C-alpha positions as CSV (number, residue, x, y, z in Angstrom):
1,X,34.8,-16.1,40.8
2,X,38.1,-17.2,43.0
3,X,40.6,-19.6,41.2
4,X,42.7,-21.7,43.3
5,X,46.1,-23.0,42.6
6,X,48.3,-25.4,44.4
7,X,51.7,-24.8,42.8
8,X,52.6,-22.5,39.8
9,X,49.8,-22.4,37.0
10,X,51.0,-23.5,33.7
11,X,51.9,-20.3,31.7
12,X,51.9,-17.9,34.7
13,X,55.4,-17.1,34.8
14,X,55.6,-15.8,31.3
15,X,52.2,-14.1,31.1
16,X,51.8,-10.5,30.5
17,X,49.1,-8.5,32.5
18,X,46.8,-8.9,29.5
19,X,47.3,-12.8,29.3
20,X,46.1,-13.2,33.0
21,X,42.5,-13.7,32.4
22,X,43.2,-16.4,29.9
23,X,45.9,-18.2,31.7
24,X,44.1,-18.0,35.3
25,X,40.3,-17.7,34.3
26,X,39.7,-14.9,37.0
27,X,41.1,-13.5,40.1
28,X,43.3,-16.4,41.7
29,X,44.8,-17.6,45.0
30,X,48.1,-19.1,44.1
31,X,50.1,-21.2,46.6
32,X,53.5,-22.2,46.5
33,X,55.2,-24.3,49.2
34,X,58.3,-23.4,51.0
35,X,60.7,-24.5,53.8
36,X,58.9,-22.6,56.5
37,X,55.5,-21.9,57.5
38,X,53.3,-19.4,58.1
39,X,53.2,-18.1,54.9
40,X,53.7,-14.8,53.5
41,X,50.9,-13.5,51.7
42,X,51.3,-11.2,48.8
43,X,48.7,-9.5,46.5
44,X,49.1,-8.3,43.0
45,X,47.4,-6.5,40.2
46,X,44.6,-5.3,42.4
47,X,44.7,-2.4,39.9
48,X,44.9,-3.6,36.3
49,X,47.4,-1.1,35.2
50,X,50.0,-1.6,37.8
51,X,52.2,-4.6,36.8
52,X,55.1,-4.3,39.3
53,X,54.0,-7.0,41.7
54,X,53.1,-9.7,38.9
55,X,56.5,-9.0,37.6
56,X,58.2,-9.2,41.0
57,X,56.6,-12.4,41.6
58,X,56.9,-14.0,38.2
59,X,60.8,-13.0,38.6
60,X,60.8,-14.6,42.4
61,X,59.3,-17.7,41.2
62,X,61.7,-18.1,38.2
63,X,64.7,-17.6,40.4
64,X,63.7,-20.4,42.7
65,X,62.5,-22.8,39.9
66,X,63.9,-26.2,40.7
67,X,64.1,-25.6,44.4
68,X,62.0,-24.8,47.6
69,X,61.3,-21.2,48.3
70,X,62.5,-20.3,52.0
71,X,59.2,-19.8,53.2
72,X,55.5,-20.8,51.8
73,X,54.2,-17.9,49.5
74,X,50.4,-17.3,48.9
75,X,49.8,-14.8,46.0
76,X,46.6,-13.0,45.2
77,X,46.2,-12.0,41.5
78,X,43.3,-9.7,41.5
79,X,41.7,-7.5,38.7
80,X,42.6,-9.9,35.6
81,X,39.8,-8.7,33.6
82,X,40.9,-5.0,33.8
83,X,44.6,-5.9,33.2
84,X,43.4,-7.5,29.8
85,X,42.9,-3.9,28.6
86,X,45.4,-2.0,30.7
87,X,43.3,0.0,33.0
88,X,42.7,0.5,36.6
89,X,39.4,-1.0,36.8
90,X,36.6,-1.5,34.1
91,X,33.8,1.0,34.2
92,X,31.0,-0.7,36.6
93,X,33.6,-2.5,38.6
94,X,34.6,-1.7,42.4
95,X,38.1,-1.0,42.8
96,X,40.0,-4.2,44.0
97,X,41.7,-2.1,46.5
98,X,38.5,-0.9,48.3
99,X,36.7,-4.5,48.3
100,X,38.3,-6.0,51.4
101,X,36.7,-6.2,55.1
102,X,35.8,-2.9,56.4
103,X,34.9,-1.7,52.9
104,X,32.0,0.9,52.8
105,X,30.5,-0.8,49.9
106,X,29.9,-4.5,51.1
107,X,27.7,-7.1,49.5
108,X,29.3,-7.3,46.1
109,X,30.7,-10.3,44.6
110,X,34.1,-9.0,44.7
111,X,33.7,-7.7,48.4
112,X,32.4,-11.5,49.0
113,X,35.4,-12.8,47.3
114,X,37.8,-10.8,49.3
115,X,36.1,-11.6,52.7
116,X,36.7,-15.3,51.8
117,X,40.2,-14.9,51.1
118,X,41.0,-13.2,54.3
119,X,38.6,-15.9,56.3
120,X,40.7,-18.7,54.9
121,X,44.0,-17.0,55.4
122,X,43.2,-16.3,58.8
123,X,43.4,-19.7,60.0
124,X,47.0,-20.0,58.9
125,X,48.7,-17.4,61.1
126,X,50.4,-15.2,58.4
127,X,53.9,-14.4,58.6
128,X,53.3,-10.9,56.9
129,X,51.3,-9.4,54.2
130,X,52.6,-7.4,51.2
131,X,50.4,-5.6,48.8
132,X,52.2,-4.2,45.7
133,X,51.3,-1.4,43.6
134,X,52.5,1.1,40.9
135,X,51.8,5.0,41.1
136,X,50.2,7.0,38.0
137,X,52.0,10.1,39.0
138,X,55.5,11.1,39.7
139,X,56.3,9.7,43.3
140,X,59.1,8.2,45.2
141,X,59.2,4.3,46.3
142,X,57.7,4.2,49.6
143,X,55.7,2.0,52.1
144,X,52.5,2.3,53.8
145,X,51.2,1.2,57.0
146,X,48.2,1.2,58.9
147,X,49.3,0.7,62.5
148,X,52.2,2.5,64.5
149,X,53.7,-0.6,65.8
150,X,57.2,-1.8,65.7
151,X,57.0,-5.0,63.4
152,X,54.9,-3.0,60.7
153,X,57.3,-0.1,61.0
154,X,60.1,-2.7,60.9
155,X,58.7,-4.6,57.8
156,X,57.6,-1.3,55.9
157,X,61.4,0.3,56.5
158,X,62.7,-3.0,54.8
159,X,61.3,-1.4,51.7
160,X,62.0,2.3,52.0
161,X,62.8,4.9,54.6
162,X,59.8,6.8,53.4
163,X,56.9,5.7,55.2
164,X,53.2,6.7,55.2
165,X,50.6,5.9,57.7
166,X,47.2,5.9,56.9
167,X,43.5,4.9,57.9
168,X,41.6,5.8,55.1
169,X,40.2,4.9,52.6
170,X,38.4,2.0,53.8
171,X,38.4,-1.6,52.3
172,X,41.9,-1.6,51.3
173,X,43.9,-4.9,51.6
174,X,46.3,-3.7,54.2
175,X,43.6,-2.6,56.5
176,X,41.9,-6.0,56.1
177,X,45.2,-7.9,57.1
178,X,46.6,-5.9,59.7
179,X,44.8,-7.5,62.6
180,X,46.2,-10.8,61.3
181,X,50.0,-10.0,60.8
182,X,52.2,-7.0,59.9
183,X,51.1,-5.7,56.7
184,X,52.4,-3.1,54.3
185,X,51.5,-1.6,51.2
186,X,54.5,-0.8,48.8
187,X,54.2,1.6,46.0
188,X,56.8,1.2,43.2
189,X,56.9,4.3,41.1
190,X,55.3,4.4,37.7
191,X,54.2,1.3,36.1
192,X,56.7,0.4,33.1
193,X,59.8,1.4,35.1
194,X,61.7,-1.7,35.8
195,X,63.3,-0.1,39.0
196,X,59.9,-0.5,40.6
197,X,59.4,-4.2,39.7
198,X,63.3,-4.8,40.6
199,X,62.7,-3.1,44.0
200,X,59.4,-5.1,44.7
201,X,61.4,-8.4,43.9
202,X,64.3,-7.6,46.2
203,X,61.9,-6.8,48.9
204,X,59.7,-10.0,48.5
205,X,62.9,-11.9,48.3
206,X,64.2,-10.4,51.4
207,X,61.1,-11.0,53.5
208,X,60.7,-14.6,52.2
209,X,64.4,-15.3,53.8
210,X,63.5,-13.7,57.3
211,X,62.9,-15.7,60.3
212,X,61.3,-12.9,62.1
213,X,60.1,-9.5,61.3
214,X,62.6,-6.7,62.7
215,X,61.5,-4.4,65.2
216,X,61.2,-0.4,64.0
217,X,64.4,1.3,63.1
218,X,65.4,4.4,65.0
219,X,63.2,7.5,64.0
220,X,66.0,9.4,62.6
221,X,66.3,6.9,59.8
222,X,62.9,7.1,58.6
223,X,60.8,9.7,57.2
224,X,57.2,9.2,58.6
225,X,54.3,10.8,57.2
226,X,50.3,10.5,58.2
227,X,47.7,10.5,55.5
228,X,45.1,12.9,57.2
229,X,42.6,13.8,54.2
230,X,41.9,12.6,50.5
231,X,41.2,15.1,47.9
232,X,38.7,14.4,45.0
233,X,37.3,16.2,42.2
234,X,33.4,16.3,42.3
235,X,31.8,14.3,39.5
236,X,30.0,17.4,38.2
237,X,33.2,19.6,38.3
238,X,34.8,20.0,35.0
239,X,38.6,20.2,35.3
240,X,41.8,19.7,33.1
241,X,45.5,20.6,32.6
242,X,47.0,23.7,31.4
243,X,45.2,27.1,30.1
244,X,42.9,25.6,27.8
245,X,41.1,23.6,30.3
246,X,37.4,24.1,31.3
247,X,36.7,24.5,35.0
248,X,39.6,23.9,37.4
249,X,42.9,24.4,35.3
250,X,45.6,22.2,37.3
251,X,49.1,23.4,36.3
252,X,50.8,20.7,33.8
253,X,53.7,20.0,36.2
254,X,51.3,19.5,39.1
255,X,52.6,16.0,40.1
256,X,56.1,17.3,40.7
257,X,54.5,18.6,44.1
258,X,54.5,15.1,44.9
259,X,56.4,14.3,48.4
260,X,57.2,18.0,48.6
261,X,56.3,20.0,51.6
262,X,54.2,22.9,50.2
263,X,54.0,26.2,52.2
264,X,50.7,28.0,52.6
265,X,50.0,29.9,49.6
266,X,51.2,27.7,47.1
267,X,49.4,27.9,43.8
268,X,47.7,24.7,42.9
269,X,45.4,25.6,39.8
270,X,43.9,28.1,38.0
271,X,40.2,28.7,39.0
272,X,37.7,31.6,38.4
273,X,34.8,30.1,40.2
274,X,33.5,30.9,43.9
275,X,35.0,29.0,46.9
276,X,36.8,25.6,46.9
277,X,35.6,23.4,44.1
278,X,37.3,20.3,45.6
279,X,36.1,17.3,48.0
280,X,38.5,17.0,50.7
281,X,37.5,14.5,53.6
282,X,39.7,13.8,56.7
283,X,40.2,10.5,58.5
284,X,36.5,10.8,59.9
285,X,34.7,11.6,56.6
286,X,34.3,15.2,57.5
287,X,34.9,18.0,54.8
288,X,37.9,19.7,55.4
289,X,38.4,21.5,51.9
290,X,38.8,24.9,53.5
291,X,41.4,23.7,55.9
292,X,44.0,23.0,53.1
293,X,42.7,25.1,50.0
294,X,41.4,28.8,49.5
295,X,40.5,30.7,46.3
296,X,42.6,33.8,45.8
297,X,42.9,36.2,42.9
298,X,41.8,33.5,40.2
299,X,43.8,30.7,41.6
300,X,43.3,27.7,44.1
301,X,46.2,27.8,46.5
302,X,47.0,26.0,49.7
303,X,45.4,27.4,52.9
304,X,48.0,25.6,55.3
305,X,51.3,23.8,54.8
306,X,51.0,20.2,53.9
307,X,52.9,17.5,51.4
308,X,50.6,15.9,48.9
309,X,51.3,12.5,47.5
310,X,49.8,10.4,44.4
311,X,49.2,13.6,42.3
312,X,48.6,12.5,38.7
313,X,48.0,13.8,35.3
314,X,45.8,10.8,34.6
315,X,42.3,12.2,34.3
316,X,40.6,8.7,34.1
317,X,42.4,7.8,37.4
318,X,41.5,11.1,39.1
319,X,37.8,10.4,38.2
320,X,38.1,6.6,39.6
321,X,39.8,7.3,42.5
322,X,40.9,10.8,43.5
323,X,43.4,14.0,42.7
324,X,45.6,13.2,45.6
325,X,46.2,12.5,49.6
326,X,47.3,15.2,51.9
327,X,50.1,14.1,54.3
328,X,51.7,15.6,57.4
329,X,54.9,14.7,59.2
330,X,54.4,12.3,62.1
331,X,56.6,12.0,65.0
332,X,56.7,8.5,66.8
333,X,57.4,10.1,70.3
């Protein structure tokens, strides 16, 4: 499955996401030499509808055409078959950001491929790992880390002062590379917004020029949040947006709640059924739906204060991934 390239493949610098499968022939590992080693690792297009990482890498390589990168760069280009049709993943495919070592769905060809990439790069003493994504909902640009260690915080804070610490879901790229080097996932806003790919380019370029990863900034210089739960809609549960939907009727401006601290009692959706119709799992896989939501007079409201992230109005993404994540403020001391 995995294609390997030493140097920039022909046609790659100008390829649109839909062209990647034809240009590369499949998921690919691209090595571009640089003046320093060990290499910086970057993964892009793990989701086929999130092009910010691809655009940032293409711009970076075009900028350095004719002269060597300041540090060796290894790029993994992920789900090119989904990119060909502009979707997160194809029906029947695993999520390419759930296939990495530690996944709870091992044994697929994609998971074997991802394990091979980690084993190969483990031998090289990576400088850092950066996984680049877009959001489908209305979210700020922010960095995600899996370890509260100084160099992880320092790396992420070079991208944004808004940082999120998480340990689930399992099988994500940054969790797999965290034992090897400082690793960060960067979320670059909506696909198609040029500011996201520009921000990713600036971050990649800055990290390539570093001699060392900085220590973490002062706590007052960052906003640090902890992802404590994941919210999903059960497969059998009908839902939609606005008054005409069946089942759970989420409000049409739902995604404006992203990165807002919601007090207990905040309306989330109209719902006439019994109980809480959402699946909410904490970091240990325990059902905590009633900790965060309750049904009250025909509405689903927050049962405690929290901050959501990644709320989206894209029903396909909600079905394939989740409705949102639940976050709480986290102090380093």
